C-alpha positions as CSV (number, residue, x, y, z in Angstrom):
1,M,-74.5,-3.7,0.4
2,R,-71.3,-4.6,-1.5
3,V,-71.7,-1.6,-3.8
4,R,-72.0,0.8,-0.8
5,V,-68.9,-0.7,0.8
6,L,-67.0,-0.3,-2.5
7,K,-68.1,3.3,-2.9
8,L,-67.1,4.0,0.7
9,K,-63.6,2.6,0.1
10,V,-63.2,4.6,-3.1
11,L,-64.3,7.8,-1.3
12,T,-61.9,7.1,1.6
13,V,-59.0,6.7,-0.8
14,A,-59.9,9.8,-2.7
15,L,-60.1,11.8,0.5
16,F,-56.7,10.5,1.6
17,L,-55.1,11.5,-1.7
18,L,-56.7,15.0,-1.6
19,C,-55.4,15.5,1.9
20,S,-51.9,14.3,1.0
21,V,-51.7,16.7,-1.9
22,A,-53.0,19.6,0.2
23,F,-50.4,18.8,2.9
24,A,-47.6,18.5,0.4
25,Q,-48.6,21.9,-1.1
26,S,-48.8,23.6,2.3
27,A,-45.5,22.1,3.7
28,P,-42.5,24.4,3.5
29,A,-39.9,23.5,0.9
30,A,-36.6,22.2,2.1
31,A,-34.0,25.0,2.5
32,Q,-31.5,25.2,-0.2
33,H,-28.2,25.8,1.6
34,Q,-26.0,27.1,-1.2
35,T,-22.4,27.6,-0.3
36,V,-20.4,30.8,-0.6
37,V,-16.6,30.5,0.0
38,F,-15.4,34.0,1.2
39,M,-11.8,35.3,1.1
40,T,-10.4,38.7,1.8
41,D,-7.3,40.5,3.1
42,F,-9.5,42.4,5.7
43,G,-8.2,40.5,8.7
44,H,-10.3,40.3,11.9
45,V,-9.5,43.5,13.7
46,D,-12.7,45.4,12.6
47,D,-16.2,44.9,11.4
48,S,-15.5,44.5,7.6
49,V,-15.9,40.7,7.4
50,P,-19.2,40.5,9.4
51,I,-20.6,43.4,7.5
52,C,-20.1,41.6,4.2
53,K,-21.6,38.4,5.6
54,G,-24.6,40.4,6.9
55,V,-25.1,41.8,3.4
56,M,-25.1,38.3,1.9
57,L,-27.4,36.8,4.5
58,G,-29.8,39.7,4.1
59,I,-30.3,38.7,0.5
60,A,-30.2,35.0,0.9
61,P,-30.7,33.9,4.6
62,D,-30.1,30.2,3.9
63,L,-26.6,30.7,2.6
64,R,-23.8,28.7,4.1
65,I,-20.8,30.9,4.2
66,V,-17.4,29.2,4.5
67,D,-14.3,31.4,5.3
68,L,-11.4,30.5,3.1
69,T,-9.2,33.0,4.8
70,H,-9.3,36.7,5.7
71,D,-5.6,36.8,6.4
72,V,-4.2,37.2,2.9
73,T,-1.2,39.5,3.1
74,P,-2.7,42.9,2.4
75,F,-2.7,43.8,-1.3
76,N,-1.0,40.5,-2.3
77,I,-3.0,39.4,-5.3
78,L,-0.7,36.5,-6.2
79,E,-1.0,35.0,-2.7
80,A,-4.8,35.2,-2.9
81,A,-4.7,33.6,-6.4
82,R,-2.7,30.8,-5.0
83,Y,-5.1,30.2,-2.1
84,L,-8.1,30.3,-4.4
85,G,-6.6,27.9,-7.0
86,G,-5.7,25.5,-4.2
87,T,-9.2,25.4,-2.7
88,T,-11.5,25.0,-5.7
89,P,-10.8,21.3,-6.2
90,Y,-12.4,20.5,-2.8
91,Y,-15.8,22.1,-3.5
92,P,-18.6,20.9,-5.7
93,A,-20.0,22.5,-8.8
94,G,-22.3,25.4,-8.0
95,T,-20.1,26.8,-5.2
96,V,-19.8,30.6,-5.3
97,F,-16.4,32.0,-4.4
98,V,-16.4,35.7,-3.3
99,V,-12.9,37.2,-3.2
100,V,-12.1,40.7,-2.1
101,V,-8.3,41.3,-2.4
102,D,-8.6,44.6,-4.2
103,P,-5.7,47.1,-3.8
104,T,-7.0,49.2,-6.7
105,V,-10.6,49.4,-5.4
106,G,-12.5,52.3,-6.9
107,S,-10.3,52.5,-10.0
108,T,-11.1,51.5,-13.6
109,R,-10.5,47.8,-12.8
110,K,-13.6,45.7,-13.5
111,A,-15.6,43.8,-11.0
112,I,-16.7,40.6,-12.5
113,V,-18.6,37.3,-12.2
114,A,-16.8,34.4,-13.9
115,H,-17.8,30.7,-14.4
116,S,-15.2,27.9,-14.5
117,K,-15.4,24.7,-16.5
118,R,-15.5,23.0,-13.1
119,G,-19.0,24.5,-12.7
120,Q,-18.1,27.0,-10.0
121,W,-18.8,30.8,-9.9
122,F,-16.4,33.5,-8.9
123,V,-17.3,37.1,-7.9
124,L,-14.1,39.1,-7.6
125,P,-12.1,42.0,-9.0
126,D,-10.5,41.5,-12.4
127,N,-7.0,42.0,-11.2
128,G,-5.4,38.6,-11.6
129,V,-6.8,36.8,-8.5
130,I,-8.4,34.3,-10.9
131,T,-5.1,33.3,-12.4
132,F,-4.7,29.8,-11.1
133,V,-8.4,29.0,-11.5
134,A,-8.1,30.0,-15.1
135,Q,-4.9,27.9,-15.6
136,N,-6.1,24.8,-13.7
137,D,-9.9,24.7,-14.4
138,G,-10.5,27.1,-17.3
139,I,-13.0,29.9,-17.5
140,D,-15.9,29.6,-19.9
141,A,-18.0,32.7,-19.2
142,A,-17.5,36.1,-17.5
143,Y,-19.7,39.2,-16.9
144,D,-18.9,42.8,-16.1
145,I,-20.8,43.8,-13.0
146,Q,-22.8,46.9,-13.9
147,N,-26.4,46.3,-12.9
148,P,-27.1,48.5,-9.8
149,L,-30.1,46.3,-8.9
150,W,-27.5,43.6,-7.9
151,M,-25.6,46.0,-5.7
152,I,-26.4,47.5,-2.3
153,G,-27.5,51.1,-1.9
154,S,-27.8,54.0,-4.3
155,A,-24.5,55.7,-3.3
156,L,-21.7,53.2,-3.7
157,S,-18.6,53.6,-1.6
158,S,-15.4,54.1,-3.6
159,T,-13.4,52.1,-1.0
160,F,-15.7,49.3,0.2
161,H,-16.8,47.3,-2.8
162,G,-16.6,44.2,-0.7
163,R,-19.8,45.4,1.0
164,D,-21.4,47.2,-1.8
165,I,-20.7,45.1,-4.9
166,F,-19.0,41.7,-4.3
167,S,-21.0,40.5,-1.3
168,P,-24.5,41.3,-2.7
169,V,-23.6,40.0,-6.2
170,G,-22.2,36.8,-4.7
171,A,-25.4,36.3,-2.7
172,H,-27.6,36.8,-5.8
173,V,-25.6,34.3,-7.7
174,A,-25.7,31.7,-4.9
175,H,-29.5,32.3,-4.6
176,G,-29.9,31.1,-8.1
177,E,-30.4,34.3,-10.0
178,D,-29.2,34.5,-13.6
179,P,-25.6,35.8,-13.5
180,S,-25.9,37.1,-17.1
181,Q,-28.2,39.8,-15.7
182,V,-25.4,41.4,-13.7
183,G,-23.9,43.1,-16.8
184,P,-22.5,42.5,-20.3
185,A,-20.6,39.4,-21.2
186,L,-16.8,39.6,-21.4
187,D,-14.3,37.8,-23.6
188,V,-12.8,35.4,-21.1
189,K,-9.4,35.8,-22.9
190,S,-9.5,39.5,-21.8
191,L,-9.5,38.7,-18.1
192,V,-6.4,39.8,-16.2
193,T,-4.0,37.1,-15.2
194,L,-0.7,37.4,-13.4
195,P,2.8,36.5,-14.8
196,V,3.4,33.4,-12.7
197,P,7.1,32.5,-12.4
198,K,7.9,29.0,-13.7
199,A,10.8,26.8,-12.8
200,T,13.3,26.0,-15.6
201,M,15.7,23.1,-15.9
202,D,19.0,22.6,-17.7
203,A,22.2,20.6,-17.2
204,Q,23.2,22.9,-14.3
205,G,20.0,22.1,-12.4
206,I,16.7,23.9,-11.6
207,K,16.3,27.7,-11.5
208,A,13.1,28.4,-9.5
209,S,11.4,30.8,-7.1
210,I,10.1,30.9,-3.6
211,I,6.5,31.9,-4.3
212,G,5.0,32.0,-0.8
213,T,4.9,30.8,2.7
214,D,2.9,28.0,4.3
215,G,0.5,29.6,6.8
216,P,1.8,30.7,10.2
217,F,4.6,28.1,10.3
218,G,7.2,29.9,8.2
219,N,7.7,27.1,5.6
220,L,8.7,28.1,2.1
221,V,6.6,27.2,-0.9
222,T,8.4,26.8,-4.2
223,N,7.3,26.5,-7.8
224,I,9.1,23.2,-8.2
225,S,6.8,20.2,-8.8
226,R,7.5,16.8,-7.4
227,D,8.2,15.5,-10.9
228,D,10.7,18.2,-11.8
229,F,12.6,17.8,-8.5
230,S,12.8,14.0,-9.1
231,K,14.6,14.7,-12.3
232,L,17.6,16.0,-10.3
233,G,18.2,12.5,-9.0
234,Y,17.8,13.0,-5.2
235,S,16.4,10.3,-2.9
236,L,15.1,10.5,0.6
237,G,18.0,11.1,3.0
238,D,20.3,12.8,0.4
239,T,21.8,16.2,1.1
240,V,20.7,18.8,-1.4
241,K,23.1,21.6,-2.4
242,F,21.4,24.8,-3.5
243,A,21.5,28.6,-3.4
244,L,18.6,30.6,-1.8
245,A,18.6,34.3,-2.8
246,G,22.2,33.8,-3.9
247,K,23.4,32.3,-0.6
248,P,24.9,28.7,-0.8
249,M,23.2,26.2,1.5
250,Q,22.8,22.4,1.9
251,I,19.8,20.7,3.5
252,T,18.6,17.1,3.8
253,F,15.7,15.9,1.6
254,V,13.2,13.9,3.8
255,K,9.6,12.7,3.8
256,T,8.3,14.7,6.7
257,F,9.3,17.2,9.5
258,S,10.0,14.6,12.2
259,D,12.6,12.9,10.0
260,V,15.1,15.5,11.2
261,P,15.8,16.6,14.8
262,V,13.8,19.5,16.2
263,G,15.2,22.8,15.0
264,H,16.9,21.3,11.9
265,P,16.0,22.4,8.3
266,L,14.7,20.1,5.7
267,F,13.5,19.8,2.1
268,Y,10.2,17.9,1.6
269,I,7.3,17.5,-0.8
270,D,4.4,19.5,0.5
271,S,0.7,18.5,0.5
272,R,0.2,20.2,-2.9
273,G,3.0,18.2,-4.5
274,R,5.6,21.0,-4.5
275,L,9.1,21.1,-3.1
276,G,9.1,22.9,0.2
277,L,11.7,24.1,2.8
278,A,11.0,24.0,6.5
279,I,12.4,23.8,10.0
280,N,11.1,21.0,12.2
281,Q,9.0,23.0,14.8
282,G,10.5,26.3,13.7
283,S,10.2,29.0,11.1
284,F,12.4,28.9,8.0
285,V,11.3,32.5,7.1
286,Q,12.4,33.9,10.5
287,R,15.7,32.0,10.8
288,Y,17.0,32.9,7.4
289,S,15.2,36.2,6.9
290,V,13.6,35.1,3.6
291,K,11.6,37.7,1.7
292,V,9.1,36.4,-0.9
293,P,9.7,36.2,-3.8
294,A,13.3,34.8,-3.7
295,A,15.5,33.0,-6.2
296,L,16.2,29.3,-5.7
297,E,18.8,27.3,-7.6
298,I,19.3,23.6,-7.0
299,Q,22.1,21.5,-8.5
300,P,21.5,18.0,-9.8
301,K,22.7,15.2,-7.5
302,T,25.5,14.1,-9.8
303,S,27.1,17.6,-9.9
304,A,26.4,18.4,-6.2
305,R,29.1,16.0,-4.9
C-alpha cells in the first residue's frame, strides 16, 4: 500500500513538472521595449515625423519612441549636436538615438551607425551632429550604411532619408540586429566633427561666444563654464561689465531668475553648468536683437570697477 502511495506521489510531481514546462514554453515572452530617442528639424506641420515613426514601428512594434525634439532650427547641425550631447547622459546603455538634421541629404555625405563608449547607438548623417557625443563620451565603432536590406523600399528618395534610411536602420538596431551588417566599418577618427568655439581667458578677461538659445524663452547659452567664470572673481549680487557683439553692457550676476525684478536682465549659471543671460519672464534674444553666434567679452571683477 505504501509503495502504491509513493508511486502515486512521484507520478503527481512528475505530471506537475511536465505541465509547468509546457506552460512556460507556450507562454508568450515578455515584450522587450527597446528605446529609440528621435530628433529632427522637421517640425510638426506635416506628416514627416509620424511617417518615420510608422516605419520604425512597422519593423519593431514593441519599440518605445521618445521625442528629443523636432524643432531644431532648420539645417542647424551645431544646435542639434548640442541637444544630442546634452541628452545622452540621461539614457541607459543600449538606447538608440535616431537623428535627422541633414541639410545635405542626397549628397556624398555618409549615413552612419555609431556606437559610443557609454554603450549607446547613433543612427545619423555623418555631418558633425555627433560632435559633442564624440567629445564627451567617445566613439568606439562606426559603420557606413550601405546594406539595402536595412533600408525601406527599392527606390530610395533622394530627399527623405529620414524615412528611407535612418528610421528603418534605427529600428533594426533597436530590435537587436547586428549593426555590423549595415555596411563596412569606418575609422572613428574619420567621422565629421564641427569646429566648436571655445572660450579663452587672459589678464583682460574671457573672450567667448553665444552658442545658442534656451528653448522658447529667449535665454542665451554661452560656452563659458561655471569654473571659468568663477576665475573672474564675481560673486552673487555683483554687477558684471561685458560686451555683447561689441556693445558694452552691465548686468547683475544672480542665482536664479526671480532674484531680479520682472523684466530685468541677469547673468546666471544654467542647468548645464554654463554661464547664461536671461530676462526674468522675458526674452533676452528679442529685447537685444541677438543673433547666434555672437561674441561675448567679460572683464575680470578687479578691472571692471
